[in-house]
C-alpha positions as CSV (number, residue, x, y, z in Angstrom):
1,M,56.2,125.7,204.2
2,K,56.9,124.8,201.0
3,K,59.1,121.9,199.3
4,A,61.6,123.3,197.3
5,D,62.0,122.3,193.5
6,I,65.2,120.0,193.4
7,Q,66.4,120.3,189.7
8,M,69.2,117.4,189.5
9,T,71.9,117.9,186.9
10,W,74.4,115.1,186.1
11,P,77.9,116.7,184.7
12,A,79.0,117.1,181.0
13,H,80.9,114.7,179.5
14,K,83.9,115.7,178.2
15,R,86.1,114.5,175.8
16,N,89.4,115.1,175.1
17,G,91.0,113.2,172.3
18,F,89.5,109.9,170.3
19,T,89.5,106.7,172.1
20,L,92.1,103.8,171.0
21,V,89.5,101.7,168.5
22,E,88.7,105.6,166.8
23,M,92.2,106.0,166.1
24,V,93.0,102.3,164.7
25,V,89.9,102.8,162.3
26,A,91.2,106.4,161.4
27,M,94.8,104.6,160.7
28,A,93.2,101.3,158.7
29,V,91.1,104.1,156.8
30,L,94.2,105.8,155.7
31,V,96.6,102.3,155.0
32,I,93.7,101.5,152.9
33,L,93.6,104.6,150.8
34,M,96.8,105.5,150.2
35,L,97.4,101.3,148.8
36,L,94.9,102.3,146.2
37,L,96.4,105.4,145.9
38,F,100.2,103.5,145.2
39,R,98.6,101.2,142.7
40,F,96.9,103.8,140.8
41,L,99.4,105.9,140.2
42,A,102.3,102.6,139.4
43,G,100.0,101.4,136.6
44,A,99.6,104.8,135.6
45,Q,103.3,105.0,135.1
46,Q,103.5,101.2,133.9
47,A,100.8,102.1,131.0
48,W,103.2,105.5,130.1
49,S,106.1,103.2,129.8
50,L,104.4,100.5,127.8
51,S,103.4,103.5,125.9
52,K,106.3,104.9,125.2
53,A,108.2,101.6,124.2
54,N,105.5,100.9,121.7
55,T,106.1,104.2,120.1
56,R,109.9,103.2,119.4
57,V,108.9,99.5,118.5
58,Y,106.6,101.3,115.7
59,E,108.8,103.8,115.0
60,N,112.1,101.7,114.7
61,A,109.2,99.3,112.6
62,R,109.0,101.8,109.9
63,V,112.5,103.1,110.0
64,A,113.5,99.7,108.6
65,L,110.3,98.7,106.3
66,E,110.5,101.8,104.5
67,L,114.3,101.8,103.8
68,I,113.9,98.2,102.5
69,R,110.5,98.9,100.7
70,R,112.8,102.2,98.9
71,E,116.1,99.5,98.0
72,L,113.6,97.1,96.3
73,L,111.7,99.0,94.2
74,T,115.2,100.5,92.8
75,A,116.1,96.8,92.8
76,V,117.5,95.7,89.1
77,A,118.2,92.5,87.4
78,S,119.3,91.4,84.3
79,N,119.5,88.3,81.8
80,E,121.2,90.1,78.8
81,S,124.1,88.4,77.7
82,G,127.5,89.9,78.8
83,R,125.3,91.8,81.1
84,Q,124.0,89.8,83.4
85,I,122.9,91.2,86.7
86,P,121.5,88.7,89.6
87,F,118.8,89.1,91.9
88,Q,120.2,86.6,95.2
89,A,116.8,85.0,96.4
90,G,117.1,83.5,100.4
91,N,117.2,85.2,103.4
92,P,119.0,86.9,103.7
93,C,118.6,88.4,100.0
94,T,121.2,90.2,98.4
95,F,120.4,92.3,95.2
96,I,121.6,95.2,93.4
97,S,119.4,98.6,94.0
98,A,119.9,101.9,91.7
99,T,119.9,103.3,95.1
100,N,120.8,107.3,96.1
101,I,121.7,106.1,99.9
102,S,125.8,106.2,100.3
103,S,127.1,103.3,100.9
104,T,129.8,105.3,103.2
105,S,129.2,108.0,105.4
106,S,131.9,110.7,103.6
107,G,132.2,109.0,99.6
108,P,129.4,109.9,96.8
109,D,126.1,108.5,96.5
110,C,126.6,105.5,94.3
111,K,124.3,104.5,91.2
112,L,124.8,101.3,91.4
113,T,124.8,99.4,94.9
114,E,124.9,95.9,96.1
115,V,122.5,95.5,98.7
116,R,122.2,92.9,101.7
117,Y,120.6,93.3,104.9
118,H,121.0,90.7,107.9
119,Q,120.6,90.6,111.8
120,S,123.3,90.2,114.0
121,S,122.4,89.6,117.5
122,D,119.7,92.3,118.6
123,T,120.7,94.5,115.2
124,L,119.8,94.8,111.8
125,Y,121.8,95.9,109.6
126,R,122.6,97.1,106.2
127,E,125.5,95.7,104.0
128,A,126.6,98.0,100.8
129,T,129.0,97.7,98.3
130,D,129.6,99.5,95.7
131,F,131.2,98.8,92.2
132,G,134.7,100.3,93.2
133,G,134.6,97.8,96.1
134,T,133.9,99.7,99.0
135,S,131.8,97.9,101.6
136,A,130.4,99.5,104.8
137,D,127.7,97.5,107.4
138,E,125.4,100.5,108.9
139,E,123.5,100.2,111.8
140,V,119.6,100.4,111.1
141,V,117.8,99.7,114.2
142,N,117.9,98.0,117.4
143,G,115.6,95.7,119.5
144,V,115.1,93.1,116.7
145,D,114.2,89.8,118.1
146,S,114.1,88.1,114.4
147,F,114.0,89.2,110.5
148,S,113.6,87.6,107.5
149,M,113.2,88.5,103.7
150,A,110.9,85.9,101.4
151,C,110.7,85.9,97.7
152,F,107.7,84.2,95.3
153,D,107.4,84.2,91.9
154,S,104.2,85.3,90.1
155,S,102.7,82.5,90.7
156,G,102.9,82.7,94.3
157,S,106.0,80.1,95.0
158,L,108.6,80.7,97.4
159,F,112.0,80.5,96.0
160,T,115.8,80.5,97.2
161,G,118.9,81.0,94.9
162,S,120.2,83.6,91.7
163,S,117.8,84.5,89.1
164,N,118.2,87.2,86.6
165,E,114.7,88.2,86.8
166,L,113.1,89.7,89.6
167,P,110.6,88.2,91.8
168,A,107.3,89.4,92.0
169,F,107.1,89.9,95.4
170,V,109.2,89.7,98.4
171,Q,107.7,89.8,102.1
172,V,109.9,91.3,104.6
173,S,109.1,90.0,108.5
174,I,110.3,91.7,111.4
175,T,110.2,91.4,114.9
176,L,110.9,93.6,117.1
177,F,110.9,94.8,121.2
178,D,112.0,98.3,122.9
179,E,115.5,98.6,122.5
180,A,115.5,100.4,125.9
181,L,115.8,97.3,127.4
182,M,119.1,96.4,125.2
183,D,120.9,98.1,128.5
184,L,119.1,96.0,131.2
185,P,120.6,92.7,132.1
186,A,119.3,89.7,130.6
187,E,117.0,88.4,133.6
188,V,115.4,92.2,132.9
189,Q,115.1,91.8,129.5
190,A,113.3,88.2,129.3
191,A,110.9,88.8,131.7
192,R,109.5,92.4,129.9
193,K,110.7,91.3,126.1
194,P,107.4,90.3,125.9
195,E,105.4,93.3,126.6
196,T,106.5,95.5,124.3
197,M,107.9,92.4,121.5
198,R,105.7,93.5,118.0
199,T,105.7,91.5,114.7
200,F,105.7,93.0,111.5
201,T,105.3,92.3,107.5
202,K,105.4,93.8,104.5
203,I,104.9,93.0,100.8
204,I,106.9,94.4,98.5
205,F,105.7,94.0,94.7
206,L,108.4,94.4,92.2
207,Q,106.5,93.3,89.0
């Protein structure tokens, strides 16, 4: 009688799902990936917002400095007897400009206009008075932290006061921040102002 070959087989192990450890590890990896994604999206959003804010700041600086430059280049002064036209140096400067910018929104353009730029709160204003006595205070740009106009003679020395001669050049400095922050609470403004604040300086030669 032959001994029968005996084969032993083990039942296959059937897996019905993930173990608790595997689920915990998978959830941890997913959470980490989501945090990294949110951090990336938040950084991209912040960079985009800052880019838009800087664009507004640079555009306001361009508008303000170009307007002041145009009017200073048409400034007039005279020491002719009986026809003196003074240039008031200081901060702010007051001068007579042969400008073609209307001093009023509806009136005709004036040949000669007394012009003064000044800051009030966070806004730069242009005050214009024609020879008929009509005065208008017009808003130029918002988001102004500081503004100054300094006058210098031909030797490069700073001078103030009234003169019947034009200065050699005028240095205009303006510090701006994003004007959109003006609508936010004061504490938010204070925290976010430094991110967008920029100082611009332009020298306009008059002689």
